[in-house]
N, C-alpha and C positions, 0 to 999 in steps of 0.2 A: 213593463209593470208585470204580465203576466206571469213570470217566473214569481217575483217579489208576491204576487198574491196565492204564490203555494205555497208560503214561508218561508222562504229562501234571501238571504244578501242579496242585494244589488248594488256593485258601482254603473252609475252610468257617465262615462264621458262624451263633453261635448265641448267643441271650441266657441261657442255662442252662450254668452250668459243669461238671454233668455231662453235657449233649450234649458240648461241649468235649473233653472230657477220655474219655470213649469213644471219640469220633473217632479221636483221638490215637494212643490206645492200639490199636485195630486197626488205625491206617496206621502202626503203630511195628512190628507185630506181622508185616508183610507187608512191611515197608521201602520202604512208598508216600510217595510227595512232596507230602506233606498238610500246609498248617499252621491253625492254628483261632485263632478272633477272637472274642472275649467281647463281642458289640455286642448291643443293641439296635436290629434291621433297620431301623426307623422312621427311626432316627437316623442309621446308618449311611451313611456315604461313601468308596467305592470309591476308593484312591490311583492307580488308574491303572485305563486300560480295559482289559478281558477279551475274548478271546477268542469263551468262552460264559460265558454267565450262567444258572443252574438255579434256580430259585423251587421248592422244594420243601419241603410243609408248613408254610408261611407263611400264604399267605392267609387262610383257612378261620379263621386264629387269631386273625386282625384286628379289628377292634370295630367298623370302619364303613367302607363304600363309599369315602370321603374318604380315608382312612388306605390301605386297598388299593390304591386308584390312587395314592398318594405312591410305596408303595412298587416298584409296577411302572413310575412315573417314573423312579424312582432306580436299578433293575434296569436298566431301557432306556439310559440314559447311562453305566452302568458299562460297555453293552457298545462295543467298537471298530467301527469302519465296516464292517468284514468280518466282524463276529461274529454270534452266533447267541443269543437267549435263548429 
């Protein structure tokens, strides 16, 4: 939400419909540019590169190091050349 409050568009990815609904409800109440995708982060492919990718509250929920590393690799690949993860 912080980045959206600064005027940037945010795309949130969550595997729980409740998480997406809560995020969108809060975004709507503040008129923020946020969209949500219901997806398993281990299978999600970013459609375009992003300037910033934040991986929050994800790694500790993944089953093993192989999956954690795969998600980090996908996250790195989702960031544009001058971007930040």
